[in-house]
N, CA and C of each residue as an Amber inpcrd file, in Angstrom:
protein
   693
  43.2380000 -13.0660000 -22.0000000  43.0490000 -11.6110000 -21.9970000
  41.5780000 -11.2540000 -21.7620000  40.6900000 -11.8940000 -22.5670000
  39.2680000 -11.6220000 -22.4440000  38.7520000 -12.0600000 -21.0730000
  39.2380000 -13.1920000 -20.5860000  38.8210000 -13.6910000 -19.2750000
  39.2550000 -12.7230000 -18.1790000  40.4530000 -12.1910000 -18.3090000
  40.9620000 -11.2430000 -17.3250000  40.1430000  -9.9510000 -17.3160000
  39.8090000  -9.4520000 -18.5100000  38.9810000  -8.2510000 -18.5990000
  37.5980000  -8.4800000 -17.9990000  37.0410000  -9.6490000 -18.3070000
  35.7200000  -9.9880000 -17.7840000  35.7480000 -10.0660000 -16.2580000
  36.8050000 -10.6890000 -15.7140000  36.9250000 -10.8140000 -14.2570000
  37.0690000  -9.4460000 -13.6010000  37.8750000  -8.5710000 -14.2180000
  38.0270000  -7.2180000 -13.6780000  36.7000000  -6.4610000 -13.6830000
  35.9440000  -6.6830000 -14.7690000  34.6230000  -6.0430000 -14.8890000
  33.6910000  -6.5410000 -13.7900000  33.6560000  -7.8540000 -13.5810000
  32.7970000  -8.4480000 -12.5590000  33.2130000  -7.9880000 -11.1670000
  34.5130000  -7.8820000 -10.9380000  35.0170000  -7.4630000  -9.6280000
  34.6070000  -6.0350000  -9.2830000  34.4010000  -5.2100000 -10.3100000
  34.0350000  -3.8090000 -10.0620000  32.5290000  -3.6090000  -9.9230000
  31.7360000  -4.5980000 -10.3200000  30.2870000  -4.4520000 -10.2920000
  29.7250000  -4.1590000  -8.9020000  30.2560000  -4.7760000  -7.8200000
  29.6920000  -4.4860000  -6.4940000  29.7030000  -3.0150000  -6.1130000
  30.5970000  -2.2380000  -6.7180000  30.6360000  -0.8020000  -6.4230000
  29.3520000  -0.1000000  -6.8780000  28.6470000  -0.7440000  -7.8110000
  27.4430000  -0.1260000  -8.3830000  26.1710000  -0.8940000  -8.0430000
  26.2640000  -1.8460000  -7.0820000  25.0880000  -2.6690000  -6.8130000
  23.9880000  -1.9300000  -6.0730000  24.2550000  -0.6990000  -5.6750000
  23.1950000   0.1020000  -5.0640000  22.2250000   0.6720000  -6.0790000
  22.6270000   0.7050000  -7.3530000  21.7720000   1.3090000  -8.3870000
  20.4870000   0.5210000  -8.6050000  20.5500000  -0.8260000  -8.7820000
  19.2900000  -1.5670000  -8.9600000  18.3420000  -1.4020000  -7.7740000
  18.8850000  -1.4480000  -6.5560000  18.0380000  -1.2710000  -5.3750000
  17.3900000   0.1100000  -5.3650000  18.1680000   1.1240000  -5.7410000
  17.6320000   2.4880000  -5.8060000  16.4900000   2.5750000  -6.8160000
  16.6870000   1.9710000  -7.9880000  15.6540000   2.0250000  -9.0300000
  14.3920000   1.2960000  -8.6000000  14.5530000   0.1580000  -7.9240000
  13.3850000  -0.5660000  -7.4140000  12.6340000   0.2990000  -6.4110000
  13.3760000   0.9350000  -5.5050000  12.7480000   1.7950000  -4.5010000
  11.9960000   2.9480000  -5.1430000  12.6240000   3.5960000  -6.1160000
  11.9940000   4.7410000  -6.7720000  10.8040000   4.3250000  -7.6270000
  10.8190000   3.0960000  -8.1010000   9.6860000   2.5690000  -8.8680000
   8.4920000   2.3080000  -7.9360000   8.7760000   1.6960000  -6.7780000
   7.7100000   1.2920000  -5.8690000   7.1430000   2.4480000  -5.0510000
   7.9940000   3.3990000  -4.6860000   7.5910000   4.4460000  -3.7440000
   6.3290000   5.2020000  -4.1620000   6.2450000   5.7480000  -5.3780000
   5.0170000   6.4760000  -5.7460000   3.7770000   5.5940000  -5.7260000
   3.9480000   4.3120000  -6.0590000   2.8220000   3.3720000  -6.0600000
   2.2220000   3.2730000  -4.6650000   3.0850000   3.1060000  -3.6580000
   2.5900000   2.9370000  -2.2970000   2.1410000   4.2540000  -1.6830000
   2.8470000   5.3350000  -1.9850000   2.4590000   6.6350000  -1.4320000
   1.0340000   6.9940000  -1.8520000   0.7380000   6.8760000  -3.1480000
  -0.5960000   7.2620000  -3.6250000  -1.6470000   6.2530000  -3.2030000
  -1.2570000   4.9740000  -3.0560000  -2.2100000   3.9610000  -2.5800000
  -2.6340000   4.2690000  -1.1520000  -1.6600000   4.6340000  -0.3070000
  -1.9860000   4.9950000   1.0580000  -2.7440000   6.3090000   1.1450000
  -2.2960000   7.2830000   0.3680000  -2.9300000   8.6060000   0.3730000
  -4.4020000   8.5190000  -0.0200000  -4.7070000   7.6750000  -1.0040000
  -6.0890000   7.5480000  -1.4800000  -6.9930000   6.8870000  -0.4480000
  -6.4090000   6.1630000   0.5170000  -7.2070000   5.5290000   1.5750000
  -7.4400000   6.4610000   2.7580000  -6.6790000   7.5380000   2.8470000
  -6.8060000   8.4870000   3.9540000  -7.6810000   9.6750000   3.5510000
  -8.0050000  10.4990000   4.5280000  -8.8060000  11.6890000   4.2540000
  -7.9510000  12.9450000   4.1520000  -6.6380000  12.7560000   3.9700000
  -5.7290000  13.8960000   3.8890000  -6.0940000  14.8430000   2.7590000
  -6.5830000  14.3090000   1.6520000  -6.9020000  15.1480000   0.5030000
  -8.3320000  15.6240000   0.4640000  -9.1020000  15.3330000   1.5070000
 -10.5100000  15.7350000   1.5560000 -10.6190000  17.1330000   2.1680000
 -11.0070000  18.1400000   1.3800000 -11.0640000  19.5140000   1.9120000
 -12.1380000  19.6960000   2.9750000 -13.0940000  18.7710000   3.0510000
 -14.1860000  18.8850000   4.0230000 -13.8190000  18.2960000   5.3820000
 -12.6530000  17.6430000   5.4520000 -12.2300000  17.0250000   6.7090000
 -10.9310000  17.6850000   7.1690000 -10.9250000  18.1790000   8.3880000
  -9.7440000  18.8660000   8.9090000  -9.3400000  18.2780000  10.2610000
  -8.1760000  18.7020000  10.7210000  -7.7100000  18.2770000  12.0370000
  -7.3030000  16.8100000  12.0640000  -7.4600000  16.2110000  13.2370000
  -7.0280000  14.8390000  13.4480000  -7.8230000  13.8620000  12.6020000
  -9.0580000  14.2260000  12.2550000  -9.9030000  13.3280000  11.4590000
  -9.3230000  13.0890000  10.0680000  -8.5640000  14.0640000   9.5570000
  -7.9950000  13.9180000   8.2130000  -6.8960000  12.8660000   8.1650000
  -6.4010000  12.4710000   9.3450000  -5.3420000  11.4680000   9.4030000
  -5.8900000  10.0480000   9.4290000  -7.2020000   9.9140000   9.5120000
  -7.8190000   8.5900000   9.5900000  -8.1950000   8.0930000   8.2010000
  -8.4070000   6.7930000   8.1080000  -8.8190000   6.1980000   6.8390000
 -10.2090000   6.6870000   6.4600000 -10.4390000   6.8110000   5.1760000
 -11.7330000   7.2370000   4.6590000 -12.8170000   6.2480000   5.1010000
 -13.9710000   6.7380000   5.5700000 -15.0500000   5.8320000   6.0000000
 -15.4810000   4.8500000   4.9100000 -15.4280000   5.2870000   3.6550000
 -15.7990000   4.3870000   2.5650000 -14.8070000   3.2310000   2.4520000
 -13.5140000   3.5170000   2.7040000 -12.5020000   2.4650000   2.6770000
 -12.7060000   1.5090000   3.8440000 -13.0230000   2.0650000   5.0160000
 -13.2820000   1.2330000   6.1970000 -14.4720000   0.3160000   5.9280000
 -15.5230000   0.8760000   5.3380000 -16.7040000   0.0680000   5.0220000
 -16.3640000  -1.0410000   4.0310000 -15.5360000  -0.7250000   3.0490000
 -15.1280000  -1.7250000   2.0430000 -14.2930000  -2.8260000   2.6900000
 -13.4400000  -2.4760000   3.6240000 -12.6440000  -3.4710000   4.3350000
 -13.5350000  -4.4410000   5.1170000 -14.6310000  -3.9260000   5.6820000
 -15.4240000  -4.7460000   6.5930000 -16.6340000  -5.4260000   6.0010000
 -17.2010000  -4.8920000   4.9160000 -18.4520000  -5.4380000   4.3970000
 -18.2340000  -6.7710000   3.6770000 -18.9120000  -7.8380000   4.1020000
 -18.7060000  -9.1450000   3.4700000 -19.4360000  -9.3190000   2.1460000
 -20.4080000  -8.4470000   1.8660000 -21.2080000  -8.5920000   0.6440000
 -20.5300000  -7.9660000  -0.5710000 -20.0770000  -6.7170000  -0.4320000
 -19.4650000  -6.0440000  -1.5760000 -18.0340000  -5.5860000  -1.2880000
 -17.5000000  -5.9880000  -0.1280000 -16.1320000  -5.6130000   0.2420000
 -15.2910000  -6.8210000   0.5820000 -14.2970000  -6.6030000   1.4250000
 -13.3600000  -7.6640000   1.7650000 -13.8450000  -8.5480000   2.9020000
 -14.7440000  -8.0380000   3.7330000 -15.2600000  -8.8220000   4.8410000
 -14.2190000  -9.1470000   5.8990000 -13.2900000  -8.2180000   6.1420000
 -12.2210000  -8.4460000   7.1150000 -12.6680000  -8.0330000   8.5150000
 -12.1440000  -8.6890000   9.5490000 -12.4490000  -8.2520000  10.9190000
 -11.6930000  -6.9690000  11.2460000 -12.1780000  -6.2500000  12.2560000
 -11.5370000  -4.9950000  12.7020000 -11.2330000  -4.0680000  11.5160000
 -12.2320000  -3.7380000  10.7150000 -11.9850000  -2.9670000   9.4830000
 -11.3650000  -1.5960000   9.7140000 -11.7620000  -0.9180000  10.8020000
 -11.1970000   0.4120000  11.0700000  -9.7040000   0.3170000  11.3300000
  -9.3230000  -0.6420000  12.1750000  -7.9110000  -0.8270000  12.4990000
  -7.1210000  -1.2250000  11.2630000  -7.6090000  -2.2070000  10.5260000
  -6.8640000  -2.7190000   9.3730000  -6.7870000  -1.6860000   8.2440000
  -7.8570000  -0.9240000   8.0520000  -7.8400000   0.1000000   7.0050000
  -6.8080000   1.1710000   7.3160000  -6.7480000   1.5830000   8.5750000
  -5.7690000   2.6030000   8.9740000  -4.3470000   2.0600000   8.9170000
  -4.1460000   0.8220000   9.3530000  -2.8160000   0.2170000   9.2800000
  -2.3470000   0.1130000   7.8320000  -3.2390000  -0.3390000   6.9570000
  -2.8720000  -0.4790000   5.5440000  -2.5500000   0.8710000   4.9230000
  -3.3760000   1.8570000   5.2080000  -3.1900000   3.1870000   4.6170000
  -1.8760000   3.8160000   5.0550000  -1.6030000   3.7930000   6.3620000
  -0.3840000   4.4290000   6.8530000   0.8640000   3.6190000   6.5390000
   0.7400000   2.3000000   6.4820000   1.8840000   1.4810000   6.0710000
   2.2930000   1.8180000   4.6490000   1.3140000   1.9360000   3.7610000
   1.6190000   2.2570000   2.3660000   2.1280000   3.6850000   2.2250000
   1.4570000   4.6270000   2.8820000   1.8230000   6.0340000   2.7210000
   3.2130000   6.3200000   3.2920000   3.4280000   5.9630000   4.5520000
   4.7340000   6.2010000   5.1640000   5.7970000   5.2810000   4.5720000
   5.4210000   4.0440000   4.2720000   6.3690000   3.1030000   3.6850000
   6.9210000   3.5880000   2.3610000   6.0780000   4.2340000   1.5660000
   6.5410000   4.7690000   0.2900000   7.6040000   5.8380000   0.4670000
   7.4020000   6.7190000   1.4470000   8.3930000   7.7750000   1.7040000
   9.6930000   7.1860000   2.2440000   9.5920000   6.1460000   3.0830000
  10.8000000   5.4900000   3.5900000  11.5770000   4.8260000   2.4500000
  10.8500000   4.2800000   1.4730000  11.5220000   3.6640000   0.3250000
  12.2900000   4.7010000  -0.4840000  11.7440000   5.8890000  -0.6190000
  12.4120000   6.9320000  -1.4070000  13.7990000   7.2360000  -0.8510000
  13.8630000   7.4090000   0.4630000  15.1530000   7.7820000   1.0630000
  15.9870000   6.5650000   1.4540000  15.3630000   5.3860000   1.4120000
  16.1000000   4.1760000   1.7640000  16.3640000   4.0570000   3.2530000
  15.3250000   4.2820000   4.0480000  15.4510000   4.2110000   5.5080000
  14.5790000   3.0680000   6.0380000  15.1870000   2.1870000   6.8590000
  14.4740000   1.0140000   7.4100000  13.8560000   0.1710000   6.2880000
  14.5900000   0.0470000   5.1990000  14.0340000  -0.5710000   3.9960000
  13.6320000  -2.0200000   4.2070000  14.5240000  -2.8070000   4.8030000
  14.1780000  -4.2110000   5.0420000  12.9860000  -4.3260000   5.9920000
  12.9520000  -3.4680000   6.9910000  11.8800000  -3.5160000   7.9830000
  10.5350000  -3.1670000   7.3610000  10.4760000  -2.0710000   6.6010000
   9.1990000  -1.6470000   6.0260000   8.7610000  -2.5600000   4.8980000
   9.7000000  -3.2960000   4.2960000   9.3270000  -4.2220000   3.2220000
   8.4070000  -5.3240000   3.7290000   8.5330000  -5.6940000   4.9980000
   7.7350000  -6.7980000   5.5460000   6.2430000  -6.4600000   5.5660000
   5.8080000  -5.3530000   6.2140000   4.3670000  -5.0470000   6.1770000
   3.8650000  -4.6910000   4.7810000   4.7270000  -4.1020000   3.9370000
   4.2990000  -3.8040000   2.5730000   4.0690000  -5.0920000   1.7800000
   4.9360000  -6.0980000   1.9910000   4.7060000  -7.3920000   1.3560000
   3.3950000  -8.0070000   1.8430000   3.1160000  -7.8240000   3.1270000
   1.8770000  -8.3700000   3.6870000   0.6600000  -7.7140000   3.0410000
   0.7050000  -6.3890000   2.8400000  -0.4250000  -5.7110000   2.1960000
  -0.6090000  -6.1970000   0.7710000   0.4890000  -6.4760000   0.0790000
   0.3810000  -6.9930000  -1.2860000  -0.1780000  -8.4100000  -1.3040000
   0.2100000  -9.2020000  -0.3110000  -0.3260000 -10.5640000  -0.2050000
  -1.8330000 -10.5270000   0.0420000  -2.2610000  -9.6600000   0.9560000
  -3.6870000  -9.5270000   1.2450000  -4.4390000  -9.0250000   0.0190000
  -3.8780000  -8.0220000  -0.6570000  -4.5230000  -7.4890000  -1.8570000
  -4.6540000  -8.5680000  -2.9300000  -3.6010000  -9.3500000  -3.1180000
  -3.6180000 -10.3910000  -4.1420000  -4.6520000 -11.4560000  -3.8310000
  -4.7200000 -11.8940000  -2.5770000  -5.5760000 -13.0290000  -2.2290000
  -7.0280000 -12.6510000  -1.9910000  -7.2830000 -11.4070000  -1.5720000
  -8.6610000 -11.0240000  -1.2620000  -9.3410000 -10.2200000  -2.3660000
  -8.5620000  -9.5240000  -3.1780000  -9.1520000  -8.6360000  -4.1820000
  -8.9600000  -9.1640000  -5.6060000  -7.7450000  -9.6230000  -5.9270000
  -7.4020000  -9.8860000  -7.3210000  -7.3780000 -11.3590000  -7.7330000
  -7.2190000 -12.2660000  -6.7900000  -7.0060000 -13.6790000  -7.1260000
  -8.1390000 -14.2650000  -7.9570000  -9.3620000 -13.8700000  -7.6630000
 -10.5160000 -14.4150000  -8.3750000 -10.5140000 -14.0440000  -9.8590000
  -9.7100000 -13.0330000 -10.2210000  -9.6730000 -12.5820000 -11.6110000
  -8.5030000 -13.1750000 -12.3990000  -7.7360000 -14.0520000 -11.7640000
  -6.6170000 -14.6640000 -12.4710000  -5.3470000 -13.8450000 -12.3830000
  -4.4920000 -13.9840000 -13.3960000  -3.1660000 -13.3650000 -13.3560000
  -3.1220000 -11.9580000 -13.9210000  -3.6140000 -11.7510000 -15.1160000
  -3.3620000 -10.5060000 -15.8450000  -4.1130000  -9.3130000 -15.2520000
  -3.4140000  -8.1750000 -15.1700000  -4.0550000  -6.9240000 -14.7670000
  -4.8870000  -6.3780000 -15.9240000  -4.3340000  -6.4390000 -17.1260000
  -5.0350000  -6.0530000 -18.3460000  -5.0940000  -7.2810000 -19.2520000
  -6.2590000  -7.6150000 -19.7280000  -6.4400000  -8.8270000 -20.5260000
  -5.6880000  -8.7370000 -21.8480000  -4.8070000  -9.6940000 -22.1370000
  -4.1820000  -9.7220000 -23.4670000  -5.2490000 -10.0100000 -24.5220000
  -5.2370000  -9.2420000 -25.5850000  -6.2380000  -9.4610000 -26.6400000
  -5.6360000 -10.0840000 -27.8880000  -4.3610000 -10.4670000 -27.8080000
  -3.7230000 -11.1980000 -28.9010000  -3.1340000 -12.4730000 -28.3200000
  -3.7990000 -13.6150000 -28.4910000  -3.2970000 -14.8620000 -27.8900000
  -1.9170000 -15.2620000 -28.3880000  -1.5320000 -14.7990000 -29.5720000
  -0.2240000 -15.1710000 -30.1190000   0.9290000 -14.4980000 -29.3710000
   0.6600000 -13.3860000 -28.7080000   1.7150000 -12.6840000 -27.9620000
   1.4760000 -12.7230000 -26.4520000   0.4800000 -13.4650000 -26.0170000
   0.1980000 -13.5650000 -24.5840000   1.2180000 -14.4730000 -23.9020000
   1.7350000 -14.0750000 -22.7160000   2.6490000 -14.9540000 -21.9700000
   2.0260000 -16.3090000 -21.6360000   0.6940000 -16.3680000 -21.6240000
   0.0290000 -17.6390000 -21.3350000   0.3300000 -18.6950000 -22.3910000
   0.7430000 -18.2480000 -23.5710000   1.0420000 -19.1900000 -24.6480000
   2.2090000 -20.1040000 -24.2650000   3.1880000 -19.5440000 -23.5430000
   4.3420000 -20.3430000 -23.1030000   3.8770000 -21.4470000 -22.1600000
   2.9740000 -21.1080000 -21.2400000   2.4650000 -22.1010000 -20.2990000
   1.5910000 -23.1270000 -21.0130000   0.9190000 -22.6940000 -22.0610000
   0.1150000 -23.6280000 -22.8480000   0.9910000 -24.6600000 -23.5420000
   2.1930000 -24.2520000 -23.9310000   3.1100000 -25.1940000 -24.5730000
   3.4500000 -26.3750000 -23.6730000   3.4520000 -26.1400000 -22.3550000
   3.8010000 -27.2200000 -21.4220000   2.5620000 -27.9010000 -20.8490000
   1.4030000 -27.5990000 -21.4310000   0.2070000 -28.3580000 -21.1200000
  -0.5850000 -27.9130000 -19.9110000  -0.4760000 -26.6550000 -19.5090000
  -1.2500000 -26.1670000 -18.3650000  -2.6420000 -25.7420000 -18.8490000
  -3.6690000 -26.3730000 -18.2850000  -5.0410000 -26.1460000 -18.7420000
  -5.4860000 -24.7000000 -18.5650000  -5.0850000 -24.0860000 -17.4270000
  -5.4920000 -22.7010000 -17.1630000  -4.9550000 -21.7550000 -18.2290000
  -3.7810000 -22.0900000 -18.7910000  -3.1990000 -21.2450000 -19.8390000
  -4.0460000 -21.3060000 -21.1100000  -4.5240000 -22.4880000 -21.4310000
  -5.3940000 -22.6260000 -22.6100000  -6.6670000 -21.8210000 -22.4350000
  -7.2330000 -21.8590000 -21.2150000  -8.4340000 -21.0710000 -20.9350000
  -8.1410000 -19.5780000 -21.0650000  -6.9470000 -19.1630000 -20.6420000
  -6.5630000 -17.7590000 -20.7500000  -6.4670000 -17.3300000 -22.2080000
  -5.9090000 -18.1940000 -23.0480000  -5.7910000 -17.8770000 -24.4690000
  -7.1620000 -17.7870000 -25.1290000  -8.0640000 -18.6600000 -24.7280000
  -9.4320000 -18.5960000 -25.2510000 -10.1150000 -17.3090000 -24.7960000
  -9.8450000 -16.9050000 -23.5550000 -10.3910000 -15.6500000 -23.0400000
  -9.8290000 -14.4590000 -23.8140000  -8.5500000 -14.5370000 -24.2170000
  -7.9400000 -13.4660000 -25.0050000  -8.6420000 -13.3070000 -26.3480000
  -8.9730000 -14.4250000 -26.9660000  -9.6750000 -14.3800000 -28.2460000
 -11.0490000 -13.7420000 -28.0840000 -11.7560000 -14.1140000 -27.0070000
 -13.0820000 -13.5510000 -26.7640000 -12.9900000 -12.0700000 -26.4140000
 -11.9780000 -11.7050000 -25.6120000 -11.7860000 -10.2980000 -25.2660000
 -11.4650000  -9.4680000 -26.5060000 -10.6680000 -10.0450000 -27.3960000
 -10.3230000  -9.3510000 -28.6400000 -11.5730000  -9.0950000 -29.4810000
 -12.4560000 -10.0950000 -29.5420000 -13.6880000  -9.9440000 -30.3240000
 -14.5640000  -8.8400000 -29.7500000 -14.6820000  -8.8280000 -28.4110000
 -15.5380000  -7.8210000 -27.7760000 -14.9210000  -6.4300000 -27.8640000
 -13.5960000  -6.3570000 -27.7540000 -12.9230000  -5.0730000 -27.8800000
 -13.0970000  -4.5120000 -29.2830000 -13.0530000  -5.3860000 -30.2780000
 -13.2600000  -4.9630000 -31.6620000 -14.6640000  -4.3970000 -31.8510000
 -15.6490000  -5.0450000 -31.2180000 -17.0250000  -4.5540000 -31.3120000
 -17.1500000  -3.1790000 -30.6600000 -16.5230000  -3.0160000 -29.4870000
 -16.5620000  -1.7190000 -28.8130000 -15.9430000  -0.6210000 -29.6730000
 -14.7930000  -0.9470000 -30.2890000 -14.1310000   0.0530000 -31.1270000
 -14.9800000   0.4150000 -32.3310000 -15.6420000  -0.5840000 -32.9060000
 -16.5170000  -0.3090000 -34.0580000 -17.6700000   0.6030000 -33.6580000
 -18.2480000   0.3570000 -32.4890000 -19.3420000   1.2040000 -32.0060000
 -18.8690000   2.6390000 -31.7920000 -17.6550000   2.7780000 -31.2360000
 -17.1120000   4.1160000 -31.0130000 -16.8250000   4.8280000 -32.3330000
 -16.2990000   4.0890000 -33.2950000 -15.9820000   4.6960000 -34.5910000
 -17.2470000   5.1380000 -35.3210000 -18.3330000   4.3980000 -35.1070000
 -19.5880000   4.7300000 -35.7830000 -20.3330000   5.8750000 -35.0990000
 -20.1320000   6.0070000 -33.7820000 -20.9650000   6.9440000 -33.0330000
 -20.1870000   8.0030000 -32.2520000 -18.8660000   7.9530000 -32.2980000
 -18.1040000   8.8910000 -31.4860000 -16.9420000   9.5230000 -32.2230000
 -16.3440000  10.5120000 -31.5920000 -15.1690000  11.1900000 -32.1230000
 -13.9340000  10.4350000 -31.6280000 -13.4660000   9.4480000 -32.4040000
 -12.3810000   8.5840000 -31.9490000 -11.0570000   9.3360000 -31.8130000
 -10.8620000  10.4000000 -32.6160000  -9.6310000  11.1820000 -32.4680000
  -9.5420000  11.7550000 -31.0640000 -10.6850000  12.2310000 -30.5450000
 -10.7130000  12.7890000 -29.1860000 -10.7110000  11.6700000 -28.1350000
 -11.4810000  10.6280000 -28.3800000 -11.5960000   9.5430000 -27.4050000
 -10.2700000   8.8300000 -27.1790000  -9.4910000   8.6490000 -28.2350000
  -8.2190000   7.9210000 -28.1240000  -7.0140000   8.8400000 -27.9410000
  -7.2710000  10.1400000 -27.7850000  -6.1640000  11.1010000 -27.7260000
  -5.2240000  10.8370000 -26.5510000  -5.7710000  10.4050000 -25.4220000
  -4.9330000  10.1710000 -24.2400000  -4.6140000   8.6930000 -24.0170000
  -4.9810000   7.8430000 -24.9650000  -4.6640000   6.4210000 -24.8400000
  -5.7500000   5.5470000 -25.4230000  -5.3810000   4.3410000 -25.7760000
  -6.3280000   3.4030000 -26.3730000  -7.1410000   2.7110000 -25.2900000
  -8.2300000   2.0790000 -25.6760000  -9.0570000   1.3600000 -24.7090000
  -8.5600000  -0.0750000 -24.5690000  -8.7040000  -0.6240000 -23.3620000
  -8.2790000  -1.9880000 -23.0750000  -9.3790000  -2.6830000 -22.2800000
  -9.2260000  -3.9950000 -22.1020000 -10.1410000  -4.7700000 -21.2670000
  -9.4500000  -5.0180000 -19.9320000  -9.9920000  -4.4340000 -18.8680000
  -9.3990000  -4.5960000 -17.5490000  -9.7320000  -5.9710000 -16.9840000
  -8.7080000  -6.6720000 -16.5300000  -8.9100000  -7.9870000 -15.9290000
  -8.8080000  -7.9340000 -14.4080000  -7.9680000  -7.0120000 -13.8840000
  -7.8170000  -6.7940000 -12.4400000  -7.2940000  -8.0290000 -11.7160000
  -6.3720000  -8.7570000 -12.3700000  -5.7840000  -9.9350000 -11.7530000
  -4.6600000  -9.5920000 -10.7950000  -3.9060000 -10.6070000 -10.3920000
  -2.8930000 -10.4410000  -9.3470000  -1.5370000  -9.9740000  -9.8880000
  -1.4340000  -9.7230000 -11.1730000  -0.1500000  -9.4230000 -11.8110000
   0.6250000  -8.3160000 -11.1060000   0.0010000  -7.1760000 -10.8690000
   0.7100000  -6.0450000 -10.2750000   1.0710000  -6.3080000  -8.8170000
   0.1230000  -6.8270000  -8.0330000   0.3920000  -7.0510000  -6.6210000
   1.4930000  -8.0900000  -6.4280000   1.5240000  -9.1250000  -7.2650000
   2.5930000 -10.1210000  -7.1780000   3.9300000  -9.5170000  -7.6110000
   3.8980000  -8.6980000  -8.6550000   5.1280000  -8.0360000  -9.1160000
   5.7030000  -7.1450000  -8.0230000   4.8510000  -6.3590000  -7.3730000
   5.3210000  -5.5010000  -6.2840000   5.8360000  -6.3380000  -5.1160000
   5.1720000  -7.4570000  -4.8290000   5.6150000  -8.3450000  -3.7580000
   7.0250000  -8.8640000  -4.0440000   7.2680000  -9.2830000  -5.2780000
   8.5880000  -9.8090000  -5.6580000   9.6540000  -8.7230000  -5.5350000
   9.3330000  -7.5050000  -5.9490000  10.2880000  -6.4030000  -5.8590000
  10.5960000  -6.0750000  -4.3990000   9.5780000  -6.1110000  -3.5430000
   9.7930000  -5.8810000  -2.1110000  10.6210000  -7.0050000  -1.4970000
  10.3730000  -8.2280000  -1.9390000  11.1450000  -9.3700000  -1.4500000
  12.6160000  -9.2100000  -1.8190000  12.8700000  -8.7090000  -3.0320000
  14.2500000  -8.4590000  -3.4510000  14.9000000  -7.4140000  -2.5490000
  14.1620000  -6.3430000  -2.2370000  14.7100000  -5.3160000  -1.3430000
  14.9690000  -5.8750000   0.0490000  14.1120000  -6.7800000   0.5040000
  14.2970000  -7.3680000   1.8250000  15.6310000  -8.1070000   1.9070000
  16.0130000  -8.7800000   0.8220000  17.2480000  -9.5570000   0.8350000
  18.4870000  -8.7360000   0.4690000  18.3610000  -7.8260000  -0.4840000
  19.5430000  -7.0830000  -0.9270000  19.7210000  -5.7660000  -0.1890000
  18.6590000  -5.3000000   0.4890000  18.7440000  -4.0370000   1.1960000
  18.4610000  -2.8470000   0.2970000  18.6220000  -1.6550000   0.8530000
  18.2580000  -0.4270000   0.1500000  19.2760000   0.0160000  -0.8920000
  20.4930000  -0.5260000  -0.8070000  21.4880000  -0.1920000  -1.8200000
  22.7010000   0.5380000  -1.2780000  23.8630000   0.0860000  -1.7140000
  25.1220000   0.6930000  -1.2930000  25.2750000   2.1150000  -1.8500000
  25.5730000   3.0610000  -0.9980000  25.8070000   4.4700000  -1.3400000
  24.5570000   5.2020000  -1.8230000  23.4230000   4.5300000  -1.9110000
  22.2150000   5.1720000  -2.4600000  21.0930000   5.2580000  -1.4440000
  21.3900000   4.9870000  -0.1670000  20.3320000   4.9660000   0.8350000
  20.8610000   5.4260000   2.1860000  19.9510000   5.8950000   3.0190000
  20.3120000   6.2380000   4.3920000  20.7270000   4.9840000   5.1450000
  20.0620000   3.8760000   4.8670000  20.4040000   2.6100000   5.5240000
  21.8880000   2.2750000   5.3740000  22.4250000   2.5070000   4.1870000
  23.8330000   2.1800000   3.9360000  24.7440000   2.9630000   4.8710000
  24.4940000   4.2550000   5.0050000  25.3730000   5.0930000   5.8120000
  25.1840000   4.8270000   7.3120000  23.9470000   4.4970000   7.7100000
  23.7320000   4.1070000   9.1080000  24.4890000   2.8240000   9.4100000
  24.3850000   1.8530000   8.5000000  25.0750000   0.5780000   8.6950000
  26.5900000   0.7600000   8.7180000  27.1050000   1.6060000   7.8140000
  28.5470000   1.8560000   7.7760000  29.0180000   2.5070000   9.0780000
  28.1960000   3.4040000   9.6170000  28.5500000   4.0760000  10.8740000
  28.5470000   3.0810000  12.0330000  27.5670000   2.1800000  12.0380000
  27.4860000   1.1820000  13.1080000  28.6640000   0.2160000  13.0490000
  29.0520000  -0.1650000  11.8300000  30.1880000  -1.0710000  11.6650000
  31.4670000  -0.4000000  12.1460000  31.6280000   0.8830000  11.8140000
  32.8260000   1.6210000  12.2430000  32.8510000   1.7520000  13.7690000
  31.6910000   2.0210000  14.3510000  31.6190000   2.1660000  15.7990000
  31.9650000   0.8480000  16.4780000  31.4510000  -0.2420000  15.9250000
  31.7490000  -1.5690000  16.5020000  33.2250000  -1.8880000  16.3640000
  33.8030000  -1.5220000  15.2080000  35.2300000  -1.7700000  14.9930000
  36.0770000  -0.9510000  15.9600000  35.6780000   0.2960000  16.2130000
  36.4170000   1.1520000  17.1490000  36.3270000   0.6090000  18.5630000
  35.1880000   0.0150000  18.9140000  35.0200000  -0.5340000  20.2570000
  35.8900000  -1.7760000  20.4650000  36.0840000  -2.5330000  19.3660000
  36.8840000  -3.7480000  19.4700000  38.3710000  -3.4760000  19.4970000
  38.7620000  -2.3240000  18.9160000  40.2060000  -2.0160000  18.8210000
  40.7150000  -1.3020000  20.0780000
């Protein structure tokens, strides 16, 4: 009886498999839209016309400068490609149009971001300040040296964060300072870019989602048209 109920439940799950894809898309879309928007001059009131559609000169300089930037070739081209891929790609994710296609360049931007900007800082985006609850502890159990170093860094970060909080409590209005959130130690590692890459990879394989995307209805129409042509 229980096995039969379980099988019936599993058999009905595909009817709802568009929901996870939809949630992934809605999670990622604002991230990419604002990332692209911040690289463009669309929000700059001093820039109008066609110039507002180009990447911000400061972003172009950061892409190309080898001393304090990424040191990439063709910085103007790459900055504009990255900005518009993220901005337009985010909107395509919202409606679920060309999802598998747009996932490819978005994954590439995340790979570039991870390897050129964040890799030198390790894994964590925000430094764990409690080694007992850090995910690195699991890796330390299996003898990975980098995990032990991460746990030691957590202890040191915790000590420094405690000193900062003490200074603020002695010299500042902590009720006001902490009103919108507590202070943390930024690590700026690859955690977020890798997470977004994995989510995009999932969309590449599973698609935009059944009944929850334009892609689904386009595909259904194409299948029906092909079936009508064969009959």
